[in-house]
N, C-alpha and C positions, 0 to 999 in steps of 0.2 A: 611644569608651570604651563597653564593654558590661558589664552586670551580669547574671549568670545566676542564676536561682532555680529549681533543679531539683527536681522532685517525682516522678521516676521511681521505681517500686517494683519493680525487677527485671523479669522477663518478663511480669508481669501488666499492665504498661502504666502510664500516668500522664501527667503534663504537664510541660512545661518552659516557663518564661517568661524571655525575654531582653530587657533594656532596652538600647536603642541611642541614643546621644546625639551621634554624630558620623558622618563619612563613611567610617569604616573598615569594610572588609568583615568581617562578624561571623558566626562559626560559630553557628548557632542550633539545630543538631541534629547531633551528632557520634555516628556509629555506630561505636564503637571495636571492639567484640568480637562483637556479635550483630546480625544483620539486623533492621531496625526498620520498622514500618509506621506511616505518618502517616495518621491518620483525620480530624483537624481541624487547621486552620492559620489563625489569625486575627492581624491586626495592628491595633493601636489607637494613638492618638497624642494627646498633649496640646499639640502644636504649634499655633500660631496661623496657620500657612501649610500649604497642601497639600504633600505630599511624594511622591516617587517611590521605590518600593522595587524594587530589582533582585533577583530571586530566582534563585539559582544552585545547582547541585549540583557538588561537587568531589571528586575522588579524592585530594586532597592535593597534587596537582601542577597540574592544570588545572581551572579553574572553567568550567562549561558553563551559560550563561544559559538559564533555563527561561522567563523572561518578566519584564516590568516592569508594576507595578501602582501606580496613584495611590491614595495614602492621604489622604483629605480632612482638613482641619484639624479637630481635636477628635474624630476618629472613635473611637467607643467610650468617650469620656470626657466629652462635652459634653451628653449627654442627648438629643441630636437625631440625630446621625449614628451609625449602628451601626459596630462594628468591621468591618474589611474581611475578608471570607471569601476567603482566597487559594485555597482549594480550588475555589470557584465561579469566581473570576477566572481561574484557570489550568485550566479544565475540560478542555482537551486534554491536560494532563499527568496529571491524576487520572482515569484511564480504567478502571482495574481495579475490579471490584465484589466485595464480600464476600458471604457467604451471605444477608445481609439486604438486599442491593441497595445498600449504601453504597459510595461511591467512596473509594479510598485510593491512596497512593503508597508503594511499598516503597523503602527506602534500603538498599543492600547494605553489609555489613561493610567498614569502612575508608573509607567515603564520608562527606561532610558536606553539610548543607544550609546555604547561606550567604545572608545578606541584606545588601545594601549600600544605604544611604540617601543621598539628596541632602543638602544643607546643612541640618541640623536647627538650629532657632533656639536660641540660648543659653538654658540652664536649662530646656529642653524635652526630651522623650524620646519614642521610639517603643517600644512594647511588642509583642513577638512571642510569641504563645502557640501552642505546638504540642502536640497531644494524640496519643498513639500508644502502641504497645507492640510486642511481638515479632511478627515477620512470619510 
């Protein structure tokens, strides 16, 4: 089950936070009508066990795995472990540079970024925070 808290403000950009509480593949960034650029991509967890996040991009028919990333228990929520920077973890995917030298990933219109988690502990959740805007 996922809960989306969307903060996009049109083409100016914004952020989207999605909470994931089970093993269902969850659309965390849906590019319905306008190409979008992801500039930051973080995952945090209040789970008491490490989790593995499978990051995929989908055209609506086929999900293409970009990589798998370990999310430590309590990452970004326990005051000890930082949230996992997916952009840094999948550095070979985020290769384009903007004018300021920051890496980004463009998602074309009609495509989705999907995160699938392992078995999340009951009453715990994974939070996916994506920051971006128009490509």
